C-alpha positions in Angstrom: 24.2 2.7 -3.4 20.9 3.5 -1.8 17.9 1.5 -2.9 14.5 3.3 -3.2 11.3 1.5 -2.4 7.7 2.5 -2.6 5.6 1.8 0.4 2.0 0.6 0.4 0.2 1.4 3.6 -3.1 -0.5 4.0 -5.8 -1.1 6.5 -4.3 -4.0 8.5 -7.6 -5.4 9.8 -9.5 -5.3 6.5 -9.8 -8.7 4.9 -10.0 -7.3 1.4 -7.0 -5.1 2.0 -5.0 -8.0 3.3 -6.0 -10.1 0.3 -4.9 -7.2 -1.9 -1.5 -7.1 -0.2 -1.1 -10.8 -0.7 -1.8 -10.2 -4.4 0.8 -7.5 -4.6 3.5 -9.4 -2.7 3.1 -12.4 -5.1 3.4 -10.2 -8.2 6.1 -7.8 -7.0 8.8 -9.7 -8.8 11.2 -6.7 -8.9 10.9 -6.2 -5.2 9.7 -2.6 -5.7 7.3 -2.4 -2.7 7.4 -2.6 1.1 4.0 -2.8 2.9 2.8 -1.6 6.3 -0.4 -1.5 8.1 -1.8 2.1 8.6 -2.5 1.2 12.3 1.1 0.4 13.1 3.2 3.0 15.0 6.1 2.8 12.5 3.8 3.5 9.6 2.2 6.4 11.5 5.6 7.8 12.2 6.5 7.8 8.5 3.2 9.2 7.4 3.5 12.0 10.0 6.0 13.6 7.6 3.2 14.1 5.1 -0.3 15.6 5.2 -2.0 12.3 6.1 -4.5 12.2 9.0 -3.3 9.9 11.7 -6.7 8.1 11.8 -6.9 7.7 8.0 -8.1 4.2 7.0 -10.3 5.0 4.0 -7.9 3.9 1.3 -4.6 2.4 0.7 -1.8 5.0 0.7 1.2 4.8 -1.6 4.4 6.6 -0.7 6.5 6.8 -3.9 9.5 9.0 -4.4 8.5 11.3 -1.6 4.9 11.8 -2.7 1.7 10.4 -1.3 -1.0 8.9 -3.5 -4.5 7.7 -2.6 -7.3 5.5 -3.9 -7.4 4.7 -7.6 -4.3 6.7 -8.3 -2.3 4.6 -5.8 -3.9 1.4 -7.1 -2.9 2.2 -10.7 0.6 3.2 -9.7 1.0 -0.1 -7.9 -0.4 -2.1 -10.9 2.2 -0.4 -13.1 5.0 -2.2 -11.2 3.5 -5.7 -10.9 4.4 -8.7 -13.0 1.9 -10.0 -15.5 -0.6 -8.0 -17.5 -1.4 -5.6 -14.6 0.7 -2.7 -16.0 -1.8 -2.5 -19.0 -4.2 -0.9 -16.5 -1.9 2.1 -15.9 -3.2 4.2 -18.8 -6.5 4.5 -16.8 -4.5 7.1 -14.8 -5.3 9.5 -17.6 -9.0 9.4 -16.7 -9.9 12.2 -14.2 -10.0 11.1 -10.6 -13.7 12.1 -10.4 -14.4 9.3 -12.8 -12.1 6.7 -11.2 -12.5 7.3 -7.5 -16.3 6.8 -7.1 -15.9 3.1 -7.9 -13.0 2.8 -5.5 -15.0 4.7 -2.8 -18.0 2.4 -3.3 -15.9 -0.7 -2.7 -14.0 0.9 0.2 -17.2 2.0 2.0 -18.5 -1.6 1.8 -15.3 -3.6 2.4 -16.0 -4.6 6.0 -19.6 -5.6 5.3 -18.7 -7.6 2.2 -15.3 -9.1 3.2 -15.2 -8.7 7.0 -12.4 -7.6 9.2 -10.0 -9.0 11.7 -9.7 -8.0 15.4 -5.9 -7.3 15.0 -3.5 -6.4 12.2 -2.1 -9.1 10.1 1.4 -10.4 11.0 3.7 -11.4 8.1 4.8 -15.0 7.7 8.6 -15.6 8.0 8.8 -15.6 4.2 7.0 -12.3 3.9 8.9 -10.5 6.7 11.4 -8.7 4.4 8.4 -7.2 2.5 6.8 -5.7 5.6 7.8 -2.2 6.8 9.8 -2.1 10.1 12.8 -0.3 11.5 14.6 -3.6 11.2 13.8 -4.0 7.5 14.9 -0.4 6.8 18.2 -0.7 8.7 19.1 -4.1 7.4 18.6 -3.1 3.7 19.7 0.5 3.7 16.5 1.5 2.0 15.9 5.2 1.3 12.2 5.9 1.8 12.4 9.3 0.0 11.3 11.1 3.1 
């Protein structure tokens, strides 16, 4: 049986984005997500199957069941699958994006100034390696990416 995973693509040099990925990994008790840096070649190859600019770093990108989601929509769809009380935020998805995304954009446009950035993409720890997107992860687990 093929296992389906959602993939969270994030800005691998952004400190806020990396902290967010740590947050998700700790609360992904059902092993729903894989994560990958937008700057990585393997991530770019997957995203090239969709209408995503190759240099896109403005928001996290969620690939779920063959569809791409951005900004607050992606964040709320991620929250829906986390352990704890985070799924209670999902009903905010019913607010129009023009109400949700300005707050997301404000944080996103200031993320480097407020939280800083690294000079290179983050590398997973050995314990996190199975959660990070790679050809090896895909082939070892038989995961279907919905592409």
